[in-house]
LOPA-844901 format. One line per 3 residues: number of its first residue (from 1); their letters; for each residue x, z, y of C-alpha. Coordinates in steps of 0.02 Angstrom, whole numbers, plus 50000, padded with zeros to 5 digits. Each point is the difference from the previous one (the first is absolute). Example, Ala and Ser with C-alpha at 12.3 -4.5 7.8 and 13.67 -1.06 7.14 Angstrom:
BEGIN
1	as	50615,50390,49775  50069,49967,50172;
REM end
This chain:
BEGIN
1	xxx	48313,55298,47921  49879,49860,50034  49952,49954,49822;
4	xxx	49863,50094,49912  50040,50106,49847  49949,49869,49874;
7	xxx	50112,49869,50079  50142,50125,50004  49981,50032,49814;
10	xxx	49991,49812,49969  50159,49968,50096  50090,50145,49915;
13	xxx	49950,49925,49833  50067,49832,50059  50167,50080,50036;
16	xxx	50009,50097,49838  49938,49866,49883  50015,49832,50086;
19	xxx	50128,49867,49959  50124,49993,50142  50059,49826,50048;
22	xxx	50158,49941,49916  50112,49961,50148  50154,49892,49996;
25	xxx	50083,50135,50105  49953,50182,50023  50015,49991,50189;
28	xxx	49842,49994,50105  49969,49859,50123  49935,50001,50177;
31	xxx	49883,49869,50069  50152,49899,50052  50062,50002,49819;
34	xxx	50152,50103,50046  50059,50148,49895  49938,50170,50057;
37	xxx	50138,50129,50013  49970,50122,49858  49999,50187,50026;
40	xxx	49928,50159,49925  49839,50036,50094  49941,50151,49899;
43	xxx	50043,50111,49852  49905,50116,49884  50121,50107,49903;
46	xxx	50130,49880,49931  49882,49851,50012  50028,49886,50150;
49	xxx	49895,49864,50083  50093,49851,50074  49942,49896,50147;
52	xxx	50005,49845,49887  49885,50085,49873  49875,50040,50138;
55	xxx	50005,49819,50061  49977,49936,49822  49845,50108,49973;
58	xxx	49925,49932,50160  50041,49823,49948  49923,50025,49828;
61	xxx	49839,50069,50075  49987,49854,50120  50025,49875,49859;
64	xxx	49859,50084,49904  49894,49995,50159  49976,50188,50003;
67	xxx	49915,50055,50161  50130,50106,50089  49976,50135,50133;
70	xxx	50079,49980,50174  50131,50131,49955  50045,49909,49839;
73	xxx	50182,50056,49997  49950,50182,50016  49869,49979,49866;
76	xxx	50117,49919,49875  50141,50121,50034  49880,50143,49967;
79	xxx	49948,49920,49835  50182,49971,49951  50045,50181,50037;
82	xxx	49847,50055,49903  50057,49893,49854  50175,50076,50004;
85	xxx	49924,50174,49999  49899,49958,49845  50159,49939,49914;
88	xxx	50094,50158,50045  49861,50112,49936  49988,49899,49840;
91	xxx	50186,50027,49973  49981,50187,50036  49858,50008,49874;
94	xxx	50097,49896,49874  49855,49880,49978  50042,49883,49856;
97	xxx	50050,49823,50046  50101,49922,49860  50127,49860,50003;
100	xxx	49883,49901,49888  49862,50012,50131  50119,49945,50138;
103	xxx	50064,49856,49895  49823,49945,49955  49950,49997,50184;
106	xxx	50161,49912,50045  49973,49862,49871  49819,49980,50054;
109	xxx	50054,49978,50180  50135,49876,49950  49872,49899,49901;
112	xxx	49889,49998,50154  50139,49932,50111  50060,49875,49869;
115	xxx	49820,49939,49990  49997,49978,50189  50161,49899,50001;
118	xxx	49967,49904,49839  50152,50055,49901  50140,50130,49998;
121	xxx	50125,49867,50053  49892,49947,50148  49976,50182,50052;
124	xxx	50188,50030,49997  50034,49839,50094  49871,50031,50138;
127	xxx	50041,50184,50026  50187,49981,49981  50009,50147,49878;
130	xxx	50017,50014,49812  49866,50082,49895  50122,50144,49970;
133	xxx	50017,50030,50187  49811,49995,50020  49980,50128,49859;
136	xxx	50125,50116,50085  49910,49983,50167  49828,50041,49931;
139	xxx	50042,50135,49872  50006,50149,50118  49849,49949,50106;
142	xxx	49900,49978,49840  50054,50170,49935  49950,50081,50165;
145	xxx	49835,49906,50000  49959,50066,49826  50047,50177,50051;
148	xxx	49890,49990,50156  49855,49934,49896  50024,50140,49873;
151	xxx	49998,50131,50138  49847,49924,50082  49912,49998,49830;
154	xxx	50042,50184,49980  49922,50038,50170  49845,49898,49957;
157	xxx	49978,50060,49821  49881,50138,50050  49905,49895,50127;
160	xxx	49834,49944,49927  49841,49940,50081  49826,50050,49944;
163	xxx	49838,49901,50025  49940,50130,50124  50161,49980,50101;
166	xxx	49977,49812,50000  49823,50023,50066  50060,50125,50132;
169	xxx	50135,49876,50054  49871,49860,50012  49873,50107,50093;
172	xxx	50129,50040,50136  50022,49816,50041  49894,49959,50154;
175	xxx	49862,49879,49953  50058,49874,50130  50176,50008,49925;
178	xxx	49951,49957,49822  50089,49844,49940  49902,49840,49988;
181	xxx	50048,49893,49852  49975,49814,50017  49963,49904,49843;
184	xxx	50150,50020,49885  50046,49895,49850  50119,50006,49854;
187	xxx	50059,49823,49979  50143,49913,49911  50074,49828,49978;
190	xxx	50108,49903,49878  50100,49863,50085  50087,49852,49919;
193	xxx	50115,49886,50099  49997,49818,49942  50171,49943,49941;
196	xxx	50064,49832,50065  50073,49875,49877  50189,50005,49973;
199	xxx	50020,49827,50076  49914,50055,50161  50110,50156,50008;
202	xxx	50157,49894,49980  49942,49881,50136  49978,50149,50118;
205	xxx	50174,50066,49959  50074,49826,50032  49912,49994,50169;
208	xxx	50077,50166,50052  50173,49948,49943  49984,49843,50105;
211	xxx	49946,50102,50153  50149,50115,49972  50118,49850,50000;
214	xxx	49923,49936,50162  50026,50169,50085  50177,50024,49935;
217	xxx	50051,49823,50050  49933,50023,50175  49869,49861,49986;
220	xxx	49869,50123,50061  50005,50184,50040  49929,50124,49874;
223	xxx	49880,50060,50134  49927,49826,50026  49986,49969,49813;
226	xxx	49912,50167,49976  49877,49959,50140  49959,49832,49919;
229	xxx	49998,50040,49815  49976,50187,49966  49831,50047,49925;
232	xxx	50016,50174,50074  49897,49946,50151  50009,50173,50079;
235	xxx	50187,49991,50026  50051,49816,49998  50174,49993,50073;
238	xxx	49989,50173,50079  50123,50138,49958  49945,50134,49875;
241	xxx	50069,50177,50010  50030,50071,49826  50036,50185,49972;
244	xxx	50056,50021,49821  49963,50186,50001  49815,49959,50012;
247	xxx	49889,49908,49875  49913,49875,50113  50084,49848,49923;
250	xxx	50014,49930,49825  50155,50079,49918  50065,49830,49941;
253	xxx	49990,49938,50180  50093,50154,50064  50135,49988,49866;
256	xxx	50031,49816,50037  50005,50030,50189  50125,50143,49992;
259	xxx	50121,49897,49896  50023,49882,50148  50127,49999,50140;
262	xxx	49950,49957,50178  49946,49818,50011  50003,49976,49811;
265	xxx	49852,49923,49908  49946,50065,49829  49972,49900,49843;
268	xxx	49818,49976,49950  49920,50170,49970  49837,50032,49908;
271	xxx	49883,50140,50058  49820,50047,49968  49951,49882,50141;
274	xxx	50094,49842,49948  50175,49929,50024  50112,50033,50151;
277	xxx	50163,49959,50081  50057,50136,50121  50121,49994,50146;
280	xxx	50087,50158,50059  49993,50007,50190  50083,50170,50023;
283	xxx	50019,50165,49910  50035,50178,50051  50006,50125,49857;
286	xxx	49832,49998,49912  49916,49894,50133  50009,49811,49984;
289	xxx	49927,49861,50105  49963,49845,49898  49906,49836,50000;
292	xxx	49925,49924,49844  49913,49844,49936  49863,50034,49873;
295	xxx	49931,49862,49889  49860,50033,49877  49984,49885,49849;
298	xxx	49827,49922,50017  49868,50048,49874  49901,49857,49925;
301	xxx	49818,50007,49950  50058,49995,49819  50105,50158,50029;
304	xxx	49851,50085,50084  49877,49951,49863  50119,50065,49866;
307	xxx	50010,50169,50089  49811,50011,50023  49975,49967,49814;
310	xxx	50127,50135,49952  49919,50129,50114  49825,49956,49940;
313	xxx	50058,50029,49821  50072,50169,50051  49835,50045,50084;
316	xxx	49906,49958,49839  50114,50116,49900  49962,50142,50121;
319	xxx	49812,49970,49999  49998,49992,49809  50097,50164,49987;
322	xxx	50158,49925,49925  50101,50080,50139  49967,50103,50157;
325	xxx	50014,49945,50180  50144,50122,50030  50102,49944,49850;
328	xxx	49969,49817,50041  50057,50027,50180  50158,50094,49949;
331	xxx	50049,49863,49875  49949,49843,50095  49973,50023,50186;
334	xxx	50122,49921,50122  49944,50119,50138  50159,50102,49985;
337	xxx	50055,50031,50179  50085,50171,50001  49906,50064,50152;
340	xxx	49829,49917,49990  49982,49926,49825  49865,50055,49877;
343	xxx	50093,49962,49837  50074,50176,49986  49830,50084,50028;
346	xxx	49909,49910,49860  49941,49866,50121  49908,50124,50113;
349	xxx	50022,50005,50188  50055,50173,50058  50000,50095,50165;
352	xxx	50156,50082,50072  49954,50166,49918  49987,49916,49829;
355	xxx	49810,49999,49997  49915,49846,49927  49851,50021,50118;
358	xxx	50014,49884,50150  49887,49960,50148  49947,49819,49991;
361	xxx	50081,49962,50168  50172,50034,49922  49982,49855,49879;
364	xxx	50040,49819,50040  49855,49891,50053  50006,49895,49842;
367	xxx	49967,50151,49889  49865,50067,50117  49905,49836,49983;
370	xxx	50017,50006,49810  49930,50178,49994  49834,49936,50069;
373	xxx	49968,49912,49835  50077,50127,49881  49908,50144,49918;
376	xxx	50090,50162,49952  50096,49971,49839  50008,49811,50019;
379	xxx	50155,49888,50007  49995,49841,50103  50041,49827,49940;
382	xxx	50174,49939,50050  50012,49946,50183  50143,49924,50099;
385	xxx	50064,50085,50158  50151,50001,50116  50096,50167,49990;
388	xxx	50109,49961,50152  49930,49873,50124  50176,49974,50071;
391	xxx	50059,49929,49835  49844,49897,49962  50018,50024,49811;
394	xxx	49847,50023,49889  49975,50132,49866  49856,50038,49882;
397	xxx	49918,50169,49974  49856,50089,49914  49922,50151,50086;
400	xxx	49928,50155,49915  49873,50112,50087  50013,50170,49916;
403	xxx	49889,50104,50114  49913,49999,50168  49932,50143,50107;
406	xxx	49869,49992,50137  50038,50054,50180  49960,50185,50023;
409	xxx	50039,50160,50095  50112,50119,49903  49903,50120,49888;
412	xxx	50035,50118,49856  49902,49900,49873  50089,49833,50022;
415	xxx	50170,50057,50062  50030,50169,49916  50171,49955,49929;
418	xxx	50065,49939,50169  49937,50156,50088  50069,50111,49861;
421	xxx	50172,49919,50020  50001,50032,50188  49942,50179,49979;
424	xxx	50136,50033,49870  50133,49919,50110  49950,50111,50145;
427	xxx	50011,50155,49891  50170,49945,49933  50061,49966,50177;
430	xxx	49953,50177,50053  50091,50072,49848  50154,49897,50043;
433	xxx	50000,50052,50184  49982,50183,49947  50149,49979,49884;
436	xxx	50106,49927,50140  49952,50140,50120  50051,50130,49870;
439	xxx	50160,49916,49936  50079,49905,50145  50071,50160,50078;
442	xxx	50100,50029,49840  50100,49839,50023  50144,49964,50117;
445	xxx	49928,49872,50119  50091,49898,50132  49930,49858,50106;
448	xxx	50086,49886,50125  49952,50045,50181  49916,49830,50026;
451	xxx	49866,50055,49876  49987,50180,50059  49837,49964,50092;
454	xxx	49911,49939,49844  49860,50132,49989  49995,50047,49815;
457	xxx	50187,49980,49977  50033,50113,50148  49886,50133,49926;
460	xxx	50092,49991,49834  50170,50018,50085  49941,50153,50098;
463	xxx	49931,50083,49844  50160,49963,49905  50108,50074,50139;
466	xxx	49887,50153,50016  50014,50032,49814  50190,50000,50013;
469	x	50008,50115,50153;
REM end
């Protein structure tokens, strides 16, 4: 396998613990958006792996921008077989996983998806499935995930790392291979979006209704109207491809689009970006091609000043200790994008691994400029900025600098916890690989011939067959 042990453990953890995408259908899709013929590609005992499941794992990893090896299918199939083996052993050992635990995980996952879509009704509408169907679909995978985690915990329970082992691990790293840490910061923001007056909102809605009438009457084509009037300057009158199994678009936009027939134009639809009318160009299953006209109710200086005053008052409460930055962000911030927003993390920016420590070059330029004048522990005055240049709408934010580190070469004094984590992960990985070597021969193992050349999988199959002979 091409990934190093630590990345293998990280990806295995992703598979065991990560939230799989909620798809509108359980079939995998090829690059041409056509269904992939499903088949059993491998089995461990009575646990099977389907081609669609393998494709879905690859898709999930790509969405999360996980760096994949060249033999990605082999790698993920190996991890899926390994996961099934953990489940089987957990069942053999009667490791306790209760219905209450499964139900708790199931409800947590449902709350996550409902949060992504905005409401239970919107989730059901966009996915085409009721909440009861979704519960049925996820119950067994969640149970297996909990069993696999329980088995892995049992394997790891005796794996500890001592300070001397951490030092030995660090000393074995070639000096020219020691990581160099650029300056890292812990930084957060609270964002408020100015609200336009009701009269301005109604004027915008009336404009869109008039444009809809023009398109439906044939005065002008929807494409021409979109090119002239839409504030989404990146698309104009161009066709957008919307896959409702992904989460790249606002859920209200997706729901409105998939209610349409070919050529039909939606009523005015509100999203986080503004107000739209949408035209369905064509649709095939979960893939739709649409055009839209976006209008954004203009914000007046009065609206902006009102928002600045509100955020400045909130900043004063934080500075005076009446509330904390995290609580204030959770209650007030409008930065609530499911994938990139800071509201759910107490206002703090986070890396893909969940860490709040970020290199400065991963922050937007506006925040980088603000950090030049902020000391650790300080909160900036409210400033206006443009979250999405395509939409040209202004928001207001305050920025909190929690901590800052200086650039340095990795060392035990400054980076002990990071080195300790890597050393422990390596030791856990070795324990896990030893467990697989000892236990895989005890399971019935079958793999489709197309994956027979996958190195580690082939070794497991040979050992399993030898144990049966």
